[in-house]
N, C-alpha and C positions, 0 to 999 in steps of 0.2 A: 817700786815707786808709788807715791801716795799723792793724789790730787784732790783738792777740795776748794770750794768757794768760801772766802772768809771776809768778814766785815773789816774794811780798812778806810779810815778817813771819811766816813759817811757814805761809802759806796761798797761794792763787792768786787774783789779781785780773785781770779782763779790762780791758785798756787799749787805747785807740784814739787815734791822733794824726792831725793834719791839718797840712799845710804843710811847710815846709822845716826839718829839724832844726838847721840853722845859724842860724835866726831865734831871737830871744828867746823863751823858753818861757812859755806861759800855761796854768796849771792850773785846770780847772773842777771844783769840788767840789759835787756835787748835794746836795739836801736829804735828810732822813731817808726811808727806805723807797723811795728813788728811784734807779733805774738811770740810767746815763749817757744813755739814749735821750731823756730829757727835755731834754737839751741837743741840740736838733735838728741833723741833719746839715748843713742849709744854713746855719744859724746859725753852726756851727763853721767851715764853709768860708769864710764871709764874714769871720770873725775872722782866719782864716789868711791871707786875701787882704790883710789889713792889715799883713802882715809879722810874724806871730806863729806860733810852733810850738805849736799848740793841742793840749792833752792832756785827754782826758776818761776816766773809768773807772767801772766798776761797784763801788760799795761792797761789802764782804762782805755776804752775804745778799741781794744783788740781782743781776739779770742772770746772766751766766755766771761770776761770781766764786764762791768757796767759800761753800757754804750750810751752816747748822747747823740742828739740829732746832728746829721752831717752839716758842718759849717757853723755850728753854734756850741762849741765846747765851753762849759762854764768853769774852766780851770786854766792854770798856767803851767809853765815848765817847772816852777817851784813846787806845785802840787804833785807833779810826776816824781820829783825827787823825794817828797814826803811820802809818796806811796811806797817807794822802795823800803824806807825805814818802817813804814806801817806794816809791811809784809813781815819783817823781822819781829816786830812787836806782836803781831797776831799769832805767830808760832812760838813765841817765848824765847827769842834769840836776842841777846843784848849786843853782842859783838860778832862781826863776820868779816871774812876776807871778801872784798867787793870787786867784781869783775864787770866792767861796763864797755859796751861796744857802740861806737859812733855817738848818737844822741845819748845812749846809755852811759857812755864815757863822760859826757858832760854832766849828766846827773850824778855819776859817781864822784866826780871832782867836787861838785857842790857839797855832797854829803861829807867828803873827807875834810873840807874846809870848815863847814858849819857844825858837824857832829864828829869831831876827830876821835872821840872816845868810843864810837861805834865801829870804827874801821881798823881791823887787824893788819890788813895789807890792801894795796890798791893795784889792780891791773887794768890798764887802759888800752883798748883795742880799736884800731881804725878810727881814731878820733882826733880832736884838736883842743886847744885851750878853751875852757868853758867861759872865760871872761873875755874872749876875743869876739869880734863882730860876726864871724861865721862859725859859731861854736856848735852848730848842729842841733840847737834847741828850738829854732823858729824858722820855718820856711826853708829848711835845708833838707832836700830829698834823700835822706840816707837809708831809707828802707830798701830791702832787697826787692820789695814789690813795687817800687816807685822810683823812676829817675826823672820825672817831670811832674808838674802839677796835674792832678788827676781828672782833667776834663774828658779824657779819651774813652776808656772802656766803660761798658755797662757793668758796674760792680755787682749788680744783682744776678747777672748771668754767669753761671759756674764756668762754662767753657771760656768765655771772654776774660773773666777775672783770672783764671788759672793761666791762660796763655800770656796775659800781661805780666803776671808775677814771674813766669819763666823768662820772658824776654828781658825784663828789667834786671833780674839777677845776673843774666849773662852779660848785659851791657856794662854792669859795674864790676864784673868778676875778672878772672884771668884764666890762664891755661889749666888750672886745677879745679875750676868750678865744676860742680856735679853735672852729669849729663842730663839730657832732657827727661829721660824716664824717671830718674831720681827726683829731679825738681818737680816733675808733674805729680808724683805721689805726695811730696811735701806740700805743694800748693793746693792740691785737692783736700788734703787734711786740714790745712789752714782755712780754706773756704768753708768747709763743712763745720768747723768749730766756731766760726766767727758770727757774732750776732748781727753785725751790720758792716759789710765790707766798705761801703762808701764812707762811713764814719771813720773806719780804720785808716783809709787812704787820704782823708782830708783833715781830720780834726787836730792831729799833732802839729800840722803846719799852720792852722788857723789860730791856735791858742797863743796868747802872749808869752814871752819868755819869763816875765816877772822881774822883780828887782834883781840886780846883780848880786853875786855872793858878797858877804860882808867883809871878806878878806881876800887878798889875791891868792892865786894858786901857789905862789912861792911860800905860803904859810902851811902848805900840806906837810904833815909830819909822818904820815903813814909810809912805810916802804913801798916804793912805786915801781912797777914794771910796765913798760910800753911795748906792746906787740903791734907791729905795723907792716902791712903789705907793701912790697916794693913797687907794685903796679897799681896802687890805689889812685883812681882817677879823680876822686872827690877831695881827698885830703892827701896830696902828694907828700913825699918824704919830709919836706921842710916843716910840716905840721908836727911830725914826731920829734924833730930836732927842737922845735920851739917848746914843746912840752918838756922835754928833757932839760932844756936850759932854764926853765921856770921852776920846776919842781925839784927841790933839793934831793940829791942822791938818786934821782930817777935813772933807770937803766933801759936802753932800747934793745929789743931783739927784733931783727928783721925777718919777715916771712917772705921768702923768695918766691916770686911768681904769683903772689896773692893780690887780689884787687880789693875793692871796698865790699866786703862780704863777711858773713859769718864763716868761721874756719872751715875750709873744705877738707875732705877726708885726707888728702895727701899731706896735710900739715897737722892733723889731729895729735899725733904723738908728740911732735915738737911743742905744740901749744899746751897740751896737758902736762907734759913734763915741766915746762916753764911755770905754769900756774901753780902746780903742786909744789915745786921746788921753791918758788917765791913765797908761797904761803908758809912753807916750813921755816923760812928765814924771817917771817914777819913777827909781829907781836904775839905773844901767847895769851889766849883768853883767860880772864881772871876767874 
């Protein structure tokens, strides 16, 4: 895997890739307030082993990407979507299979509507319609680190922040959510990589959504796969059904026993097989 900090849209974003650059690109867009670490290393390696050039990145205000003062983000949800495209531009990728989770799913939908020529296929995980009132792009606590507004923990304190991330992940998860030891290792890594945890936990919920997409989600032309947990407490199954009803040809695959979370190990093979298979059926890069 290769990680580097790249100039994107006037800021710097930390980007990491797995696999061969000559393989079709697959872009992973994380949920709100979530660094790329939530797309776990081994999960990315297995995707790459399926013949994909896997790209993950830290959103602005997460991980090692540019951070802004907590409570004063000078950007909107539209900028977050442009960042995803900027990552592709920075590494010289014109088209990619796009996978977005929760808020990342809303960003992916916007990209598919406004830049359809950049999207080979679309996979939407644990998300809802991006042009709906609760689309996960503003004041919607979809981060595994956050299930409420972040007044509580002292985000500068490693122990307090790590414990909060573990607790929130379990609150939103299901019976297959990783155990405490696994979550602790992941949360400690995230804390140690993050420039400002308070900014991470606040700024994506403070920033405005920005103008709505120029076209409805029914205009999406990319082959679309919806992966949705049957136990998602934030976006219950009707959200997946609404997505499928709106996006032409969209197909739902249910993740039994999964909550609102990045894919737990128990469903990795199912998720990876579905993403790789769906990408294989998508448009071919020119």
